[in-house]
SERO-4910 file (N, C-alpha, C, O; in steps of 0.05 Angstrom, whole numbers):
BEGIN
 pado doro    nc1    nc2    nc3   cac1   cac2   cac3    cc1    cc2    cc3    oc1    oc2    oc3
  Met    A   1735   -450    -73   1718   -436    -51   1721   -404    -57   1743   -392    -59
  Pro    A   1697   -392    -59   1702   -364    -63   1711   -353    -41   1710   -364    -20
  Gly    A   1723   -330    -44   1741   -315    -21   1722   -293     -9   1719   -271    -21
  Arg    A   1710   -300     16   1700   -281     30   1707   -281     59   1714   -303     68
  Val    A   1706   -264     75   1718   -264    102   1693   -265    124   1675   -249    126
  Trp    A   1697   -287    138   1677   -292    162   1688   -296    183   1712   -301    179
  Phe    A   1681   -297    207   1687   -308    234   1677   -332    240   1654   -338    234
  Asn    A   1693   -350    255   1685   -373    265   1672   -367    295   1686   -361    314
  Pro    A   1643   -371    297   1632   -360    322   1642   -377    347   1643   -367    370
  Phe    A   1649   -400    342   1656   -418    367   1685   -408    377   1696   -418    396
  Lys    A   1697   -387    363   1723   -377    375   1718   -348    383   1735   -334    394
  Arg    A   1695   -339    379   1690   -309    384   1662   -307    399   1643   -320    393
  Gly    A   1663   -288    417   1644   -288    438   1622   -270    428   1602   -269    442
  Val    A   1622   -255    405   1600   -237    400   1583   -251    380   1591   -262    360
  Tyr    A   1556   -250    387   1538   -264    369   1514   -245    369   1499   -244    389
  Pro    A   1508   -229    347   1489   -211    344   1463   -219    352   1448   -204    365
  Leu    A   1455   -247    342   1426   -251    344   1418   -258    375   1395   -264    381
  Leu    A   1440   -258    393   1433   -260    422   1425   -234    433   1415   -232    455
  Leu    A   1429   -211    415   1418   -190    430   1394   -184    438   1377   -191    421
  Ser    A   1385   -171    459   1358   -163    465   1342   -152    443   1352   -145    422
  Lys    A   1321   -152    448   1299   -139    427   1308   -107    425   1311    -98    402
  Phe    A   1312    -93    446   1318    -68    440   1350    -63    436   1357    -42    428
  Glu    A   1366    -80    442   1389    -80    433   1392    -83    401   1409    -69    390
  Lys    A   1376   -101    386   1373   -102    362   1364    -82    348   1374    -76    327
  Ile    A   1342    -67    360   1328    -42    348   1349    -21    345   1351     -6    325
  Tyr    A   1366    -19    368   1386      4    368   1407     -1    347   1414     17    332
  Phe    A   1417    -28    345   1438    -38    324   1426    -31    294   1439    -17    278
  Met    A   1402    -42    290   1390    -38    264   1389     -7    258   1398      1    236
  Glu    A   1378     11    276   1369     39    271   1397     58    274   1399     80    262
  Lys    A   1415     49    289   1438     67    295   1463     58    286   1480     74    279
  Lys    A   1467     32    287   1496     24    281   1495     12    252   1517      3    245
  Cys    A   1476      9    235   1476     -5    210   1491     15    190   1504      7    171
  Gln    A   1487     41    196   1501     66    181   1532     59    186   1549     66    170
  Glu    A   1538     47    207   1569     48    207   1582     21    199   1607     17    200
  Val    A   1565      2    190   1569    -23    176   1569    -19    144   1549    -10    132
  Pro    A   1593    -28    131   1596    -24    106   1577    -44     92   1577    -68     99
  Leu    A   1562    -37     73   1543    -55     55   1559    -67     32   1580    -57     24
  Pro    A   1549    -90     22   1531   -110     32   1537   -121     60   1559   -119     70
  Phe    A   1515   -134     73   1520   -144    100   1543   -167     99   1557   -169    120
  Leu    A   1548   -182     79   1568   -203     76   1594   -189     78   1611   -206     81
  Glu    A   1602   -167     77   1627   -155     83   1634   -148    110   1657   -144    116
  Ser    A   1611   -147    128   1614   -138    159   1628   -158    175   1621   -182    172
  Pro    A   1646   -154    190   1654   -171    209   1642   -182    230   1651   -201    244
  Ile    A   1615   -168    234   1597   -176    255   1574   -187    244   1552   -185    256
  Ser    A   1578   -200    217   1551   -210    202   1547   -239    219   1563   -248    234
  Pro    A   1525   -247    214   1517   -276    227   1535   -296    210   1547   -291    189
  Cys    A   1533   -318    221   1551   -338    213   1546   -350    186   1524   -361    183
  Val    A   1564   -348    166   1563   -363    142   1586   -379    139   1608   -369    146
  Ala    A   1586   -405    127   1607   -420    120   1605   -434     90   1583   -434     78
  Trp    A   1628   -445     80   1625   -459     56   1623   -489     58   1638   -504     70
  Tyr    A   1600   -494     44   1594   -525     48   1602   -540     19   1589   -539     -1
  Glu    A   1625   -554     21   1639   -563     -2   1621   -585    -15   1618   -586    -39
  Lys    A   1611   -599     -2   1593   -624    -12   1573   -615    -32   1568   -629    -51
  Asp    A   1558   -589    -27   1537   -579    -45   1549   -555    -61   1534   -543    -76
  Gln    A   1572   -549    -58   1582   -525    -70   1566   -500    -65   1558   -487    -84
  Cys    A   1561   -493    -43   1546   -469    -33   1555   -461     -8   1571   -474      5
  Tyr    A   1542   -435      2   1548   -423     26   1525   -434     45   1504   -441     34
  Leu    A   1526   -435     68   1506   -439     88   1504   -414    107   1523   -402    117
  Asn    A   1477   -409    112   1472   -386    131   1467   -404    157   1447   -418    159
  Leu    A   1486   -403    179   1484   -421    197   1476   -404    223   1483   -411    246
  Ala    A   1460   -380    218   1448   -366    241   1431   -384    261   1430   -380    285
  Gly    A   1418   -405    249   1401   -423    265   1370   -411    268   1352   -425    277
  Ile    A   1367   -385    262   1343   -376    266   1334   -362    240   1350   -346    231
  Tyr    A   1313   -364    226   1309   -353    198   1278   -339    195   1262   -343    177
  Asn    A   1274   -322    217   1246   -308    215   1250   -290    194   1272   -281    187
  Tyr    A   1227   -284    183   1221   -265    162   1232   -237    173   1226   -229    195
  Leu    A   1251   -222    154   1258   -198    158   1275   -189    184   1277   -166    193
  Glu    A   1288   -219    196   1309   -211    217   1332   -212    201   1331   -217    177
  Leu    A   1357   -206    214   1380   -200    199   1390   -224    185   1404   -219    165
  Pro    A   1386   -250    191   1394   -275    175   1380   -272    149   1392   -276    128
  Tyr    A   1355   -264    152   1339   -264    124   1356   -246    102   1362   -254     80
  Tyr    A   1361   -224    110   1373   -205     96   1405   -213     88   1416   -205     68
  Val    A   1415   -230    106   1441   -241     94   1438   -259     73   1453   -258     54
  Ser    A   1421   -276     75   1419   -296     50   1407   -281     29   1413   -287      6
  Gln    A   1389   -258     33   1380   -244      9   1406   -229     -5   1408   -229    -30
  Asp    A   1425   -217     11   1445   -207      0   1464   -224    -17   1473   -215    -38
  Tyr    A   1471   -250     -8   1481   -267    -24   1463   -274    -48   1475   -274    -70
  Glu    A   1441   -279    -48   1427   -286    -72   1427   -263    -92   1431   -267   -116
  Asn    A   1424   -240    -81   1429   -215   -102   1454   -213   -110   1458   -204   -133
  Ser    A   1471   -219    -98   1503   -222   -109   1512   -248   -129   1534   -250   -139
  Gly    A   1488   -266   -132   1494   -287   -145   1507   -310   -137   1519   -326   -151
  His    A   1506   -311   -109   1519   -333    -96   1498   -351    -85   1478   -343    -74
  Ser    A   1505   -378    -88   1490   -397    -81   1487   -400    -48   1509   -400    -37
  Ile    A   1468   -401    -34   1467   -402     -5   1442   -416      2   1422   -416    -13
  His    A   1444   -428     24   1418   -441     38   1418   -434     66   1439   -432     79
  Pro    A   1394   -429     76   1370   -427     62   1368   -400     44   1382   -381     50
  Thr    A   1351   -400     24   1343   -378     10   1325   -365     29   1320   -375     52
  Cys    A   1315   -343     19   1293   -326     30   1265   -341     27   1247   -341     44
  Lys    A   1265   -355      1   1241   -370      0   1240   -395     17   1219   -404     28
  Glu    A   1266   -408     19   1264   -431     34   1256   -426     66   1240   -440     78
  Met    A   1269   -405     76   1259   -393    103   1228   -395    103   1216   -411    117
  Leu    A   1217   -380     88   1188   -377     88   1174   -408     89   1160   -416    107
  Asp    A   1182   -420     68   1172   -446     69   1170   -463     89   1152   -479     92
  Ala    A   1195   -460    109   1200   -472    129   1185   -461    157   1175   -474    175
  Tyr    A   1186   -434    155   1177   -427    183   1144   -418    182   1132   -412    203
  Val    A   1131   -418    157   1104   -415    157   1091   -440    161   1096   -456    142
  Pro    A   1075   -449    180   1066   -474    189   1052   -490    164   1061   -510    155
  Pro    A   1027   -477    154   1019   -489    129   1032   -496    108   1029   -518     97
  Leu    A   1051   -474     99   1068   -475     78   1087   -501     83   1088   -520     67
  Phe    A   1102   -500    107   1118   -525    113   1101   -555    108   1109   -573     93
  Leu    A   1080   -554    120   1062   -579    115   1055   -585     90   1058   -608     82
  Glu    A   1044   -567     73   1039   -572     50   1065   -583     28   1064   -600     12
  Lys    A   1087   -566     35   1109   -574     16   1119   -604     25   1128   -620      9
  Ala    A   1117   -606     51   1126   -635     60   1111   -655     45   1121   -673     32
  Lys    A   1087   -649     49   1064   -671     39   1068   -673      8   1067   -695     -2
  Leu    A   1072   -652     -9   1079   -655    -37   1105   -669    -45   1110   -678    -67
  Ala    A   1123   -669    -21   1147   -680    -27   1149   -712    -21   1168   -728    -24
  Gly    A   1124   -717    -11   1113   -747     -4   1122   -755     25   1123   -779     32
  Leu    A   1130   -733     41   1135   -736     69   1111   -740     86   1090   -729     78
  Asp    A   1111   -754    107   1086   -759    122   1084   -737    141   1102   -729    156
  Val    A   1059   -726    139   1047   -706    155   1021   -707    167   1004   -721    156
  Pro    A   1015   -694    191    987   -700    203    965   -687    183    972   -670    166
  Asp    A    944   -695    186    923   -677    174    918   -654    188    917   -654    213
  Phe    A    913   -631    172    915   -604    182    893   -590    173    880   -602    156
  Tyr    A    885   -568    180    869   -548    173    873   -520    179    889   -516    197
  Ile    A    864   -499    168    868   -473    178    840   -459    189    818   -461    177
  Ser    A    842   -446    210    816   -439    221    823   -410    234    846   -403    237
  Asn    A    801   -393    243    806   -370    258    790   -372    289    784   -354    303
  Gly    A    787   -397    293    779   -402    320    769   -432    330    772   -441    352
  Phe    A    759   -444    310    748   -472    316    773   -490    309    789   -487    291
  Phe    A    769   -512    333    789   -535    332    779   -556    351    764   -552    370
  Glu    A    787   -578    345    779   -603    360    802   -616    372    817   -627    355
  Pro    A    809   -618    400    826   -635    411    828   -664    405    807   -674    398
  Pro    A    847   -677    406    876   -668    409    888   -653    385    886   -662    362
  Val    A    898   -634    389    907   -618    365    935   -602    375    942   -596    398
  Ile    A    949   -599    351    972   -577    353    967   -553    342    964   -553    317
  Ile    A    965   -529    356    958   -504    344    982   -489    335    999   -486    353
  Asp    A    987   -479    312   1007   -462    310    995   -434    298    977   -434    282
  Pro    A   1007   -411    307    992   -383    297   1007   -377    274   1031   -381    270
  Ile    A    988   -365    258    998   -350    229    993   -320    234    974   -309    222
  Asn    A   1006   -310    247   1011   -281    251   1036   -270    264   1051   -284    277
  Pro    A   1039   -244    260   1067   -234    264   1072   -229    294   1094   -225    302
  Phe    A   1051   -231    309   1056   -226    342   1054   -249    362   1056   -246    386
  Ile    A   1050   -276    347   1054   -297    367   1067   -318    349   1061   -323    326
  Thr    A   1088   -331    363   1109   -349    351   1106   -377    363   1109   -396    348
  Lys    A   1101   -380    384   1097   -406    399   1072   -418    396   1052   -406    402
  Gly    A   1071   -444    387   1048   -461    385   1039   -473    409   1053   -470    429
  Arg    A   1018   -485    410   1006   -499    431    995   -528    426    984   -535    405
  Ile    A    999   -545    448    988   -571    445    964   -575    457    968   -569    481
  Val    A    942   -581    453    914   -582    469    908   -611    466    904   -621    444
  Trp    A    909   -626    488    901   -654    489    873   -657    497    862   -677    487
  Lys    A    860   -643    511    836   -646    523    816   -625    516    824   -602    512
  Ser    A    788   -632    515    773   -610    508    762   -592    536    764   -603    559
  Gly    A    753   -568    533    746   -559    556    750   -532    553    732   -517    562
  Arg    A    773   -520    543    781   -493    542    783   -481    512    794   -460    508
  Glu    A    773   -493    493    773   -488    466    768   -454    459    782   -441    444
  Asp    A    743   -442    472    740   -416    464    761   -397    477    767   -378    464
  Ser    A    773   -400    499    794   -384    512    820   -386    498    835   -368    493
  Ile    A    823   -411    492    851   -414    479    851   -408    448    873   -404    438
  Ala    A    828   -407    431    824   -399    409    827   -366    404    839   -356    385
  Lys    A    813   -354    426    816   -324    425    846   -314    432    857   -294    421
  Ser    A    858   -329    450    886   -325    455    902   -324    430    913   -304    423
  Met    A    902   -348    418    918   -357    395    911   -338    369    928   -331    353
  Thr    A    887   -333    368    881   -316    343    878   -284    346    870   -270    327
  Arg    A    886   -275    371    882   -250    382    852   -240    370    847   -225    351
  Asn    A    834   -252    389    805   -252    387    795   -254    363    777   -239    355
  His    A    804   -273    350    792   -286    321    803   -268    297    793   -269    275
  Thr    A    827   -249    303    831   -235    279    850   -249    262    847   -245    238
  Tyr    A    870   -265    270    888   -283    253    884   -310    256    875   -320    277
  Ala    A    890   -326    231    888   -351    229    907   -370    246    929   -363    253
  Ile    A    899   -391    251    913   -416    261    916   -436    242    898   -441    226
  Cys    A    941   -451    245    941   -477    232    939   -499    254    954   -500    274
  Cys    A    918   -517    246    908   -539    269    923   -568    258    919   -574    235
  Gln    A    938   -582    272    943   -603    262    928   -627    282    928   -625    307
  Glu    A    916   -645    268    907   -667    285    925   -685    296    944   -695    282
  Ile    A    922   -692    321    940   -718    331    927   -742    335    909   -743    352
  Pro    A    934   -762    319    921   -784    319    923   -797    348    941   -792    364
  Leu    A    899   -814    353    893   -824    374    919   -845    389    929   -865    378
  Asn    A    924   -836    411    943   -850    426    973   -845    416    991   -862    419
  Ser    A    977   -820    404   1003   -813    394   1018   -799    410   1007   -792    432
  Lys    A   1044   -790    407   1058   -772    421   1073   -751    406   1082   -757    384
  Val    A   1076   -726    417   1095   -710    405   1121   -710    414   1125   -709    438
  Ala    A   1142   -711    398   1170   -710    404   1184   -692    386   1175   -684    364
  Tyr    A   1205   -687    396   1228   -669    380   1256   -678    375   1265   -693    392
  Phe    A   1269   -671    357   1298   -675    352   1306   -652    338   1290   -637    326
  Arg    A   1335   -650    338   1352   -630    327   1364   -641    300   1371   -664    297
  Ser    A   1366   -623    282   1374   -633    259   1402   -611    250   1400   -586    250
  Val    A   1424   -625    242   1445   -610    234   1456   -618    207   1468   -639    204
  Leu    A   1452   -602    190   1457   -613    160   1446   -639    155   1460   -656    143
  Gly    A   1421   -642    163   1404   -673    153   1418   -693    171   1422   -716    164
  Trp    A   1427   -684    195   1443   -710    211   1429   -707    240   1421   -684    245
  Cys    A   1426   -724    255   1416   -724    284   1434   -739    303   1441   -762    295
  Val    A   1442   -732    326   1454   -747    345   1440   -774    348   1454   -794    350
  Ser    A   1410   -776    350   1398   -795    353   1395   -813    327   1385   -802    307
  Gly    A   1403   -841    326   1402   -851    303   1375   -857    295   1371   -863    272
  Arg    A   1355   -856    311   1327   -859    306   1317   -839    287   1297   -845    273
  Phe    A   1328   -816    284   1317   -794    270   1335   -787    244   1328   -770    228
  Arg    A   1353   -800    241   1375   -790    221   1361   -791    191   1362   -773    175
  Asp    A   1348   -816    187   1331   -814    159   1319   -792    152   1322   -780    131
  Ile    A   1298   -784    176   1277   -763    167   1292   -739    171   1283   -718    162
  Ser    A   1314   -738    184   1330   -711    186   1345   -702    160   1350   -679    153
  Leu    A   1352   -727    146   1364   -726    116   1342   -715     99   1347   -695     85
  Leu    A   1319   -725     99   1297   -726     83   1290   -693     85   1285   -679     66
  Leu    A   1291   -686    109   1278   -654    114   1303   -639    105   1295   -617     97
  Trp    A   1331   -641    103   1345   -622     95   1348   -624     67   1356   -604     55
  Gln    A   1342   -646     53   1338   -648     21   1317   -634     11   1318   -627    -13
  Gln    A   1296   -627     26   1270   -622     17   1273   -583     28   1269   -563     13
  Phe    A   1280   -583     50   1277   -557     58   1305   -536     59   1305   -512     54
  Gln    A   1326   -550     65   1353   -538     59   1354   -519     87   1363   -496     86
  Ile    A   1347   -529    110   1351   -509    133   1372   -528    148   1369   -551    155
  Pro    A   1398   -509    152   1420   -529    160   1417   -537    189   1424   -559    197
  Leu    A   1404   -515    210   1402   -523    237   1371   -518    243   1360   -498    236
  Ala    A   1360   -538    256   1332   -539    259   1327   -553    287   1341   -571    296
  Lys    A   1307   -545    297   1293   -561    317   1266   -571    303   1252   -555    292
  Val    A   1260   -597    304   1242   -607    289   1219   -620    307   1227   -637    323
  Arg    A   1197   -615    306   1173   -631    320   1160   -650    302   1155   -645    278
  Leu    A   1156   -672    316   1144   -697    303   1119   -707    318   1117   -703    342
  Ile    A   1104   -717    305   1077   -737    317   1084   -761    311   1087   -769    288
  Ile    A   1088   -778    335   1101   -804    327   1072   -821    336   1063   -819    359
  Thr    A   1061   -838    313   1035   -854    320   1045   -879    332   1068   -885    332
  Pro    A   1022   -895    343   1024   -918    353   1037   -942    339   1048   -960    351
  Asp    A   1035   -939    311   1051   -962    295   1079   -951    288   1094   -963    272
  Gly    A   1087   -926    299   1116   -918    295   1120   -898    268   1142   -890    259
  Arg    A   1097   -893    258   1102   -869    237   1110   -845    247   1100   -837    268
  Leu    A   1129   -831    234   1141   -807    246   1126   -785    226   1132   -784    202
  Leu    A   1106   -765    238   1098   -745    218   1108   -719    225   1106   -709    247
  Leu    A   1120   -706    205   1131   -682    209   1111   -663    215   1089   -663    203
  Ser    A   1118   -643    235   1098   -627    245   1108   -599    243   1092   -582    234
  Asp    A   1133   -590    249   1143   -564    251   1173   -561    248   1187   -581    254
  Ile    A   1183   -541    241   1212   -529    241   1214   -508    262   1197   -490    262
  Ser    A   1233   -507    278   1235   -480    292   1263   -475    296   1278   -494    290
  Pro    A   1273   -452    305   1299   -446    306   1322   -463    326   1316   -471    348
  Leu    A   1339   -464    316   1366   -480    328   1388   -461    328   1403   -459    308
  Leu    A   1392   -446    351   1418   -430    346   1445   -445    344   1450   -467    356
  Leu    A   1461   -434    331   1488   -442    326   1501   -447    355   1510   -469    360
  Glu    A   1502   -427    373   1515   -430    395   1502   -446    414   1513   -448    436
  Ser    A   1478   -459    409   1467   -478    428   1472   -507    419   1462   -526    431
  Leu    A   1486   -509    402   1492   -539    393   1514   -556    414   1534   -547    425
  Gly    A   1504   -581    415   1520   -594    435   1546   -603    423   1550   -598    399
  Val    A   1566   -618    438   1592   -623    430   1593   -640    408   1612   -636    392
  Lys    A   1573   -661    403   1574   -680    382   1561   -665    356   1566   -672    333
  Glu    A   1546   -644    361   1530   -630    335   1549   -613    328   1554   -612    304
  Arg    A   1563   -598    344   1585   -581    338   1607   -595    318   1612   -586    295
  Thr    A   1618   -617    331   1638   -635    319   1630   -638    288   1643   -629    269
  Tyr    A   1605   -651    288   1595   -656    258   1594   -634    242   1604   -636    219
  Leu    A   1585   -614    249   1583   -589    235   1608   -580    224   1611   -576    200
  Glu    A   1628   -575    243   1654   -570    235   1672   -587    217   1691   -579    205
  Glu    A   1661   -614    218   1674   -633    200   1663   -628    172   1676   -633    152
  Asn    A   1644   -619    171   1631   -613    144   1629   -588    130   1620   -588    107
  Ile    A   1640   -562    146   1642   -538    134   1669   -531    135   1688   -544    145
  Gln    A   1670   -507    122   1696   -491    123   1689   -462    130   1675   -448    115
  Trp    A   1698   -454    152   1698   -424    156   1720   -410    138   1744   -416    139
  Val    A   1710   -390    125   1732   -375    105   1748   -355    122   1737   -337    135
  Lys    A   1772   -359    119   1788   -339    137   1804   -321    117   1818   -303    126
***
């Protein structure tokens, strides 16, 4: 295992990703000059561990938004010639809704029918924004408020939205994926497939479950390391090694 110094976040109370928006800005603008570059040499870097099974590092921040600190941590490792997941490309593939759906579809995974619009949609539908100002999606089960919802989600028809069709009598469900494993046995197979295709170590996953039991992958969203339950944390700790 390559020698790099990281802290175990389960044993340390400081976690920079939980800072407020303004504290993050202060840190990035005022404090980065005090932190030696690259990021991976900093004692307050987001959590990275060694994954022996795949002979790679894991960026275990749990939130992988474009240009956030974890993005730069993976970028730094990649630029230094070290294997790490997720890579910057994998982050974008997972967190941009139409890219996620298309990549899953090309890999042979089940996904709902979807389309991109700047306002039009027909319920029942899941709407995910494709813009830098809105991150939270919306499920619209019934007709009646399409115009107001479209204006809100597209910033007055300025930005696009990704619309996923919900099959009749289907339901929307969520599970948590930790290195391709899930506490619920029902979702372990699809959790493993998701890990193999997207290499996102910590994720909250949205599904559409059809009346015949099909599981349609719908979305990946953040799952912070510090929010893991006891079983999830135990599984993670058994499969990784914090470098000391």
